[in-house]
N, C-alpha and C positions, 0 to 999 in steps of 0.2 A: 180392167182388173180392179177389184175392190179389196182393199186390205183392211181387215179388222184388227190385225196385230201389227204394230210398228216397233222395230227394234233399232235403237241408236247404239252403235258400237265403234270401237277403234278410236276412242278419244278419251277425254278427261271429264268426269262427271262431278259437278259440284252440287251437293244436296242441300245447301243452305248454311252448312257449318263446316264441312270438310270435303276435300277432294278425293275422288276414287279413281285410281289409275288401273287400267286393264279391266275395267268393269263395263257393263252394258246396261241400258235402260229399256224396259219393255212397256209398251202401252197396249192395252186391249180396249177396243172400241173408244179410243181417245182418252182413256183414263190410265194413269200410271199403275202398272201391276207391281213393279218393284225394280230395284237395282240389283243386278246379278253379276257374279264374277265370271261365270263361264256359261253363257246362254246356250240352251239346247238349240240344235238346228230346227228351224220351223219353216218347212217349204212353203207354207201359206203366208208367211210374214212379209211385210215390206221392210227391207233392211236398209238403213241409212248409214253409210260409212262416214264417220265424223272426220276421218283423215287427220287425226291429231287435234281437232278443235275441241272446244269446251262446251258441254251442255250444262245449263244453269237455270235456276228459277229466273223469271223476269225481274227486272229492276223495280225498286220502289223509290220514287223521286218525290220528296215532300216540299219541293220549292220549284214550281213550274208556272211561270208568268204568262207564257204564250206558246204558240206554235202554229204551223201551217199558215203563216202570214198574219195571224191574229194575236192581239193582246187581250187578255181577259178583261182588263180595265175598259177597253174600247167598246166591247160588246159582251156584257155579262149575261149570256143566254145559254140555254142548254145546247143550242146548235154550235156555239163557240166551244163549249166543253167537249162536245162530241168530236169536233174537228181537232182540237188540241190532243185529245186522248188518242185518236187515230194516228196523228203525226208522231207522237211519242212512242206509240206501240211499234212503229217501224224502227225506232231507235232503241227498242228493247225494254221499254217501260210498260209493265203490266198493272201497276198501281201508282197513282199520282195524286198529289194535292194541288189542285189549281190554286194559284196564289194571286191575290188581289193586292196590288201596291197602293199605298196611301191615296185615297180619293174622297169624294164627297159622300155625305150620308146617303143620298139617293143611289149612287153607284154601289156603295157598300151593301145596301139593302138588296139591290138587284143581284149582286154576286151571291149573297146568301140564298135568295130565292132560287137562283139558277142551280146552285150546288145541291140544294135540297131536292129540287125537281129531278136533277140528274141521278141522284142516289135512288130516288123513288122509281125512276124509269130503269134503273140498273144499267146505265150507260157504261159499257166496259171500260175499266181503268179508273173511273172517278171514285176515289176512296173517301172524299170529304172536302175540306176547304182549309186554306191557309190565308189568314188576314195579316198581311205585313204592314201594319199601321192601321189607323193614322196616329196612334198614340205613341209617337217616337220623340226623338230629340232633334231639334233643328241643327244643333251643333254637329251632329253626325248623320245628317239627312241623306248623304249619298246622292242617288238620282231621284229621291222622293221630292215632291213639290213642297217647299217649306210653307207655302200659303195654306196648305191643307192639313198640316200637322197640328194637333190640338190635344188637350187633356182628355182623359176618360171621364165622362160624366155619368150620373146615375142611370140615365136612359141608355147609354152605350153599354154599360155593364148588364142591364136587364136584357138588352137585345142579344148579347153574347151568351148569357145564361140560357135564354130561350133557344138560341140556335144550337147550343151544345146538346140539347135534348132531342134535336131533330136529325143530327148528323152522326155517323159512326166515328168520325174524326173531325175535330175542330182544333186547329193550331192557330195561335195568336202571337205575333211578335210585338213586344211592347218595350218601352224604355222607362226606367224608374223616374225620370224627370217628369213624366206625364201620367203615371199610374201609381196608385198606392199599394202598399203591401197587403192591406185588407182586400183590395180588389183582386190582387193576384191569388190570394187564398180562396176567395169565393169562386174564382174561375177554376182553380185547380180542383176544388171539391166537387165541381160540376163535371169534371172529366176533361176540361180543356187542357191541351198541351200548351202551356205558357212558355214562350221563348224570349230571352232577352236579346235585344239587338238594336242597332241604330241608336246607341247611347254613349254618353261620355261619363257615365257614372263610375265612381271609384270602386276599388276592390271590395271594401267593407260593405258598401251599399249593395253591390251585386250579390255578395254572399247572403246578405239579409233577404234579398228577393228570392234567391234559390231556396233558402230555408222557409220562406213564405209559401212556396209551392211551384215556382218556375223549375222546369226540368231540362231546359235546353238553351242553347245559344245559336243565333242565326248567323250564318256564313262567318265562321270564326276568323278573326283578325280584320275583317272588313267592316267598316262603319261602326267601330266600337273603340272604347278606351283600350290602349295598348299596354303591353308589359314594359314597365320601366324599372330601373334599379331600386327605386323607393316606392313605386306605386304600380302594382300588377294589373290594375284595370279589369275590365270584363274578360279580356283574353286570358289573363292569369286565373281569374275566378273560375272560368269554365274548365280550365285544365286541372285545377287543384281540388275543386269541389267534387267529391266522388259521385254524387247522384246526378250530376249534370252531364248531358250529352251535348254534342255540338256538330252542326252541319259544316261542311267544308267544300269550297269550290276549288277542286283540284285541277285547274287548267294550266298551271305554271305561270299564270299572269296575276290572278288575284292574290295568290300566296306563293312565295318562293318555295321551291322543292325542299331546300334545306330547312326552312322554317316548318314545313309540314313534317319533316323528319323529327325535328325537335319536339313538336307538339305530339306526334304519334308516340314517341318514346316516353314522354312525360305525363300523358293523360292518366289521371287517377280514376279507377273504376269504382263502382260497376258501370257508370256512364261511359259511353264510347264516342269516338268520332265516326261520322258517317258522311257519305257523299251526297251532294245535291248538284243539279245542273244550273239552277237559277236561270233557266232557259227563257228566252224572250220570243217575240213573234217570228224571228227568222228560223227557229228550229224546224228542221225538216224541209227547208226551202233554200232557194238560191238568192233570196232577197238581200239587198245590200244596205237597206235603210228602212226605218219605220218611225212612227210617232209614239211618244209616251206623254200623256197629259199635255199634248200640243207641242212638245219639244222633239226635235229631230234627233234620232240616234243612228249613228253610222256604224256599219259593219266593215271592219278593216283588219286584215292580218290576224284573224281569229279573236278579235276583240270588239266589244260594243261600247261606244263612248258617246256622251253628249258633246256638243260643239266646244265646250270648255275643257274637254279631256277627261271628265269624270266617268269612271266605269259605270255602266248601266246594265246590270245583268251580265250574263256570260254567253258566249258562242260555244257551247259545250254540250256533249252528250256523255252519258255515264260510262260507256265503253272507253272513251278517251280518258275520263277521270280515273278509271281503274288502271289503265295503261300508265298514267302519270304516277300513280301510287306505286305500281310494281317496278316500272323501268327507270323512274327518276328518283323516287324516294326510297325504294328498297323494301317495301312492304310485301310480305308473303302473299302469294296469289289468293289463297283461301281467305285471308283477312281482308284483302282488297275487295273481293267479290262479296263478302259478307257486308262490307261497308256500303255496298250499293243495293243490297237485297234485304237480308234478314235483320240487320241492325236498325235501319230506319223503320222497317215494318214492325219490329218489336217495340220500338219507342212509341209508335202510334197505335199499337195493339191492332195492327192489320193482320188478319189471318190468311193462311194459304200462300205464304211466300217462301216456302221450302218444298223440296220434293217429298210428297207424302203419298205412299201407296193407297190406292182406292180413293184418292181425293184430287191430286194434281192432274189437270187436264193438259193435253199436248199443246194446246193454245197458250198455256201459261209458262212454257219454257222457251229459252232462247239459245241459239248457237253462236258462240263467240269465237272468232278466228284465233288460232293458237298464238299468234303474235300480238294479239289484242288490238289489231288495226281496225276492227269493225265487226259487224255481224254478218252471218250467212242466214238469209231468210229461209223459213221452213219450206220443204217440198211436199208437205202433207197438210191437210186442213185439220180443223179442230176434232174431227171424228176419225182421223187416221187414214183418210182416203188420199192417195197420191193426187196432187193438183194436176199433173200432166194428164190424168185420166178423166178429169172433169170436163164436161161439155160446156 
């Protein structure tokens, strides 16, 4: 049997901004026809009973360090990016920013070349590039190699400006300790998403850098100056500066659920909090250890740590992060799903991350179990043909 029309029904439909209960979604030849409240019977359609599950646009994850057993740092090639994207697609991610952790100039150049080639080749899922370093603060290095952290120099800035013209999205995480406000302004004017992170800068400094053009904070509360009674730090600046958004590792380990609740309730808009996985090589695998810049990272009890106990990325996928927001923090489901889809996509100006008639393909949606315990993989291919019928 060949099905040109596919109908998903008997579940909840998230269109990128709101949930639709009692609705159905129709795809014709693999492309969304529309969301309907009472679909007509179509004897020629392939009907999928969601059985209460959630149909949603795929996730957008703008902090992905590795997957399928590979770290982007270890092999910054298009093959690595292809494997990372495939691994994270099984975890529900349809758009991602491969993230390079602080490394040498040669590795950084290799990562830029690989990302540009991947975009040129249209490798599914690769939306651009995130350079997390090397222009950070040693005081808040986290798992970054302090020997590789350094100030941004003129040739570094030139390289980033050149790269911004080649990629649809370039995100750069920097610290005020090693970057100037003028450099941030130049990057922002070139379309770079400048994010503050791995910094011990005080509140006033961070506000100045946001005003200079930074629009984001990297993994809120982690590797940054904290909120104190007399000094709010970057964490406080990210929450109170309206134009700033902030990524959040919602695994219940990097940030306590009650702290997430406080942050969620206090964030001033129009900037928003959004979810990131900060995924490492183990994503999509059963691997229990890997290397980062020659240092061993162990996977234990849902955590990734260096031998000295320092957290080194997260053992997290975005379905679990959505579950933490909903079930531990009390965030409404539609807001939690937006934090994993349209909010980060909008920040990066990535298009096609909501359900759009005559545009969204069936390969770009995911089915989330109603209890948020994981995903159900599609039973149809990108053209709407039942997989069971394929030879």
